[in-house]
C-alpha positions as CSV (number, residue, x, y, z in Angstrom):
1,M,109.9,115.1,77.3
2,K,113.2,113.6,78.5
3,F,115.4,115.0,81.2
4,S,119.0,114.5,82.2
5,T,119.9,114.1,85.8
6,L,122.8,115.5,87.8
7,G,125.0,113.3,89.9
8,V,125.2,113.6,93.6
9,A,128.6,115.2,93.5
10,A,127.3,118.0,91.4
11,L,124.3,118.4,93.7
12,I,126.2,118.8,97.0
13,S,126.2,122.6,96.8
14,L,122.8,122.8,95.1
15,V,121.0,121.0,98.0
16,A,122.1,123.7,100.5
17,G,121.6,126.7,98.3
18,N,119.1,128.2,96.1
19,E,121.1,129.0,93.0
20,W,123.1,126.8,90.6
21,P,126.1,127.8,88.5
22,G,124.2,127.9,85.1
23,E,123.8,130.9,82.9
24,G,122.4,133.8,84.9
25,H,122.6,131.9,88.1
26,R,119.2,130.3,87.7
27,K,117.2,129.2,90.9
28,V,117.1,125.7,92.4
29,H,113.7,124.7,93.6
30,H,113.7,122.0,96.4
31,V,111.1,119.2,96.7
32,D,110.9,116.6,99.4
33,V,109.5,113.1,98.4
34,G,108.2,110.9,101.3
35,T,105.8,110.4,104.0
36,F,104.7,113.4,106.1
37,D,102.2,113.2,109.0
38,G,101.1,109.8,107.8
39,E,100.5,110.9,104.1
40,V,102.7,110.1,101.0
41,K,103.4,113.2,99.1
42,F,105.7,115.7,97.3
43,I,106.3,118.9,99.3
44,P,105.6,121.1,97.6
45,N,103.5,119.2,95.0
46,Q,103.8,121.9,92.4
47,I,106.5,124.3,91.2
48,T,106.2,127.0,88.7
49,A,109.6,127.7,87.1
50,P,111.2,129.2,83.9
51,P,113.3,127.3,81.5
52,G,116.8,127.1,82.9
53,D,116.0,126.7,86.6
54,L,116.6,123.3,88.3
55,V,114.2,121.3,90.4
56,A,116.0,119.0,93.0
57,F,114.0,116.1,94.5
58,N,115.1,114.8,97.8
59,F,113.9,111.2,98.2
60,L,113.1,110.3,101.9
61,A,111.5,107.1,103.4
62,Q,110.9,104.6,102.3
63,S,110.9,104.1,98.5
64,H,109.4,106.4,96.0
65,S,109.8,107.3,92.3
66,L,109.4,110.4,90.1
67,T,107.6,109.1,87.1
68,Q,106.3,111.2,84.2
69,S,102.6,110.8,83.1
70,E,99.9,112.8,81.5
71,F,97.3,115.1,82.9
72,N,94.3,112.8,82.0
73,T,96.1,109.6,83.1
74,P,98.1,110.7,86.1
75,C,99.1,107.2,87.3
76,T,100.3,105.8,83.9
77,Y,103.8,106.0,82.8
78,N,103.9,107.8,79.5
79,G,107.5,106.7,78.4
80,G,109.4,109.8,79.5
81,F,111.3,110.5,82.8
82,D,111.3,107.8,85.4
83,T,113.7,107.4,88.4
84,G,112.3,104.0,89.1
85,L,112.0,102.6,92.7
86,N,115.7,102.7,93.3
87,Q,115.7,105.3,96.1
88,L,115.3,102.9,98.9
89,N,115.7,105.1,102.1
90,P,114.4,103.2,105.2
91,K,116.3,105.5,107.6
92,N,114.8,108.6,106.2
93,E,118.2,110.2,105.5
94,S,117.9,113.6,103.9
95,G,120.2,114.0,101.0
96,K,121.0,110.3,100.4
97,F,119.0,110.3,97.1
98,V,118.8,113.6,95.3
99,Y,117.7,113.9,91.7
100,A,117.8,117.2,89.8
101,I,115.9,117.8,86.6
102,P,116.4,121.1,84.5
103,V,113.4,123.0,83.4
104,T,113.2,123.0,79.7
105,T,109.8,124.2,78.9
106,E,107.1,126.4,80.4
107,K,104.5,124.0,79.3
108,P,102.8,121.8,82.2
109,L,104.6,118.6,82.9
110,W,103.0,115.9,85.1
111,F,104.5,113.3,87.4
112,Y,103.5,110.7,90.1
113,C,105.0,108.1,92.5
114,K,104.5,104.5,91.0
115,Q,105.0,102.8,94.4
116,Q,102.2,100.2,94.5
117,G,102.2,100.0,98.2
118,P,99.8,99.3,99.8
119,P,98.7,101.9,99.8
120,N,99.0,102.9,96.1
121,H,100.8,106.1,96.4
122,C,99.4,107.8,93.3
123,G,96.0,106.8,94.4
124,K,96.7,108.6,97.5
125,G,97.3,111.8,95.5
126,M,101.1,111.5,95.5
127,V,101.5,113.5,92.3
128,F,103.6,116.5,91.2
129,G,103.1,119.2,88.6
130,L,105.8,121.4,87.0
131,N,104.3,124.6,85.7
132,P,100.7,123.2,86.2
133,G,99.0,126.5,86.1
134,D,95.4,126.3,87.6
135,K,95.2,122.5,86.8
136,M,96.9,121.0,89.9
137,D,93.7,120.4,91.9
138,Q,92.0,118.6,89.0
139,F,95.2,116.5,88.4
140,I,95.1,115.3,92.1
141,K,91.4,114.5,91.6
142,N,92.1,112.5,88.4
143,A,94.9,110.5,90.2
144,I,92.5,109.7,93.2
145,A,89.7,108.8,91.0
146,Q,91.7,106.5,88.7
147,N,93.9,104.6,91.4
148,G,92.3,105.5,94.7
149,G,90.4,102.2,94.7
150,L,93.5,100.1,94.4
151,N,94.1,100.1,98.0
152,P,93.0,96.8,99.6
153,A,90.6,97.0,102.5
154,Q,92.4,94.4,104.4
155,P,95.9,93.0,104.0
156,T,96.1,89.7,102.1
157,V,97.0,86.6,103.9
158,T,99.0,85.0,101.1
159,Q,101.9,87.4,100.0
160,L,102.9,86.9,96.3
161,P,106.7,87.0,95.7
162,K,107.8,90.3,94.5
163,A,108.4,90.6,90.7
164,A,112.1,90.8,89.8
165,P,113.4,94.2,89.0
166,T,113.7,94.7,85.3
167,V,116.6,96.3,83.5
168,T,116.2,97.3,79.7
169,V,119.4,96.8,77.8
170,G,119.4,99.4,74.9
171,L,117.0,102.2,74.4
172,D,115.4,104.1,71.7
173,K,115.6,101.2,69.2
174,G,119.3,101.1,69.5
175,K,120.0,104.9,69.3
176,T,120.8,105.2,73.1
177,L,123.5,103.0,74.4
178,R,122.3,102.7,78.1
179,Y,120.9,100.2,80.6
180,S,117.9,101.5,82.2
181,P,118.1,101.8,85.1
182,D,121.8,102.0,84.8
183,F,122.4,101.3,88.5
184,M,120.7,99.8,91.6
185,P,121.8,100.8,95.0
186,D,120.4,98.0,97.1
187,V,120.3,94.5,95.6
188,P,120.6,91.8,98.4
189,K,122.3,88.5,97.7
190,G,119.6,86.1,96.3
191,T,117.8,88.7,94.4
192,K,116.9,88.0,90.7
193,I,117.3,90.8,88.2
194,H,115.5,90.6,84.9
195,F,117.1,91.9,81.7
196,D,115.2,92.7,78.7
197,F,117.7,92.9,75.7
198,R,116.5,95.3,73.0
199,A,117.9,96.6,69.7
200,A,120.2,95.8,68.4
201,N,122.9,93.6,69.9
202,H,124.3,94.0,73.4
203,T,125.8,92.0,76.3
204,L,125.9,92.0,80.0
205,T,129.5,91.4,80.8
206,E,130.9,91.4,84.3
207,S,133.9,93.8,84.9
208,S,135.5,95.6,87.8
209,W,135.9,99.1,89.2
210,E,139.6,99.2,88.2
211,H,138.8,98.0,84.6
212,P,135.4,98.8,83.5
213,C,135.6,97.7,79.9
214,T,137.5,94.4,80.6
215,P,135.9,91.1,81.3
216,L,136.3,90.0,84.9
217,K,138.6,87.0,85.2
218,K,136.9,85.2,87.9
219,Q,135.1,81.9,88.1
220,G,131.3,82.5,87.9
221,A,131.7,86.0,86.4
222,V,128.7,87.0,84.1
223,D,129.0,87.2,80.4
224,T,125.9,86.7,78.2
225,G,128.0,87.0,75.0
226,F,126.3,88.1,71.8
227,N,123.4,85.7,72.3
228,H,120.6,88.2,72.8
229,A,120.5,90.0,69.3
230,N,117.2,91.8,68.9
231,P,117.4,93.8,65.7
232,N,113.6,94.4,65.7
233,D,113.4,95.8,69.1
234,I,110.7,93.4,70.3
235,P,110.2,93.5,74.1
236,E,111.0,90.5,76.1
237,S,112.0,88.5,73.1
238,R,115.6,88.2,74.4
239,P,115.3,88.0,78.2
240,F,118.0,87.0,80.7
241,D,117.8,86.7,84.4
242,L,120.7,87.2,86.8
243,L,120.7,85.8,90.3
244,N,122.8,88.1,92.4
245,D,125.2,86.1,94.6
246,S,126.8,88.9,96.5
247,N,126.0,91.7,98.9
248,G,128.8,93.8,97.6
249,P,129.2,96.0,94.5
250,R,129.3,94.5,91.1
251,Y,130.0,96.2,87.8
252,F,129.0,95.2,84.1
253,Y,129.2,96.6,80.7
254,C,128.3,96.0,77.1
255,K,131.4,94.6,75.1
256,Q,129.9,95.4,71.6
257,A,132.6,96.8,69.4
258,A,135.2,96.5,72.1
259,G,138.5,98.3,71.4
260,T,137.1,100.5,68.7
261,P,136.0,104.1,68.7
262,N,132.4,102.7,68.6
263,A,132.7,100.6,71.7
264,H,129.5,100.6,73.7
265,C,131.3,100.6,77.0
266,A,133.4,103.7,76.1
267,K,130.2,105.5,75.2
268,G,129.0,105.0,78.8
269,M,126.9,101.7,78.5
270,V,127.7,100.3,81.9
271,F,125.6,98.8,84.8
272,A,126.3,98.5,88.5
273,I,124.5,97.1,91.6
274,N,125.1,97.8,95.2
275,V,126.6,101.3,94.5
276,S,125.7,104.9,95.3
277,Q,124.8,107.3,92.5
278,W,128.2,109.0,93.0
279,Q,130.1,105.6,92.6
280,F,128.2,104.8,89.5
281,K,128.9,108.1,87.9
282,E,132.5,107.6,88.6
283,F,132.6,104.2,87.2
284,Q,130.9,105.4,84.2
285,K,133.5,108.1,83.8
286,R,136.2,105.5,83.9
287,A,134.5,103.5,81.2
288,I,134.2,106.6,78.9
289,A,137.9,107.3,79.5
290,T,138.8,103.9,77.9
291,A,137.9,105.2,74.5
292,P,140.7,104.8,72.1
293,K,142.4,108.0,71.0
294,I,142.0,108.7,67.2
295,K,145.0,110.3,65.7
296,G,144.5,113.1,63.3
297,R,145.9,113.2,59.8
298,S,149.4,114.4,59.4
299,P,149.6,117.9,57.9
300,M,150.2,118.0,54.1
């Protein structure tokens, strides 16, 4: 099950209210994601809602995810919805990161926080059920049973370096023209970002806010070129690592089919770092607006 998310600008009125301007003025259900009384949890940890309603997740301190799983494997990503751990909120600012998902089915859907910690958040019972029926208690027990033992009894003396954040370039075997995640709000200078180029042939080309689908004419600007073709969609067969050299915003796009109606950039295939969700959505809109206009046939 895949969901679309709504941008921050669209959520300003939703966070404060309990209805959204959909057909029939459906209800908005609010969920806080964070640490409460020393425990990591979703509050509430379950929602029962009909199709058409909206569930808005307010991400608080410090860093959590909403990651889809299955009832029998609560702490394992099932390939569906995943916000990633991009909602870094050390100051616990309410409303800074809000993701909204529309309810599309009455069937139970299961989610967890994939933060490894320590402690391992899913192993602490940080899970969420959408239309869980009477299975929520067992879902929590499954999570604790499977991941509860992953919390080290004592902190390790030697800290291993954190794995580089990974961005997948191209989804669904080339059918979805997107970077995933498509933006990262906090990438300090010196951070390495790992890109896994998938089907079929894409680029990571640096651009600017003003000209999202035009290569940045600046010394050191990134452009992988068409050197990462992966027609068979083999994971990690065409990797690329970017060492971020700035604490400021940076913008990128895929230049495949540039200047044509099939341009990947004009279809929204852009990426950005050190920007808010609202800034990214505006950048993406600017990219889509570059699509060339196709003139219709002249009347006979």
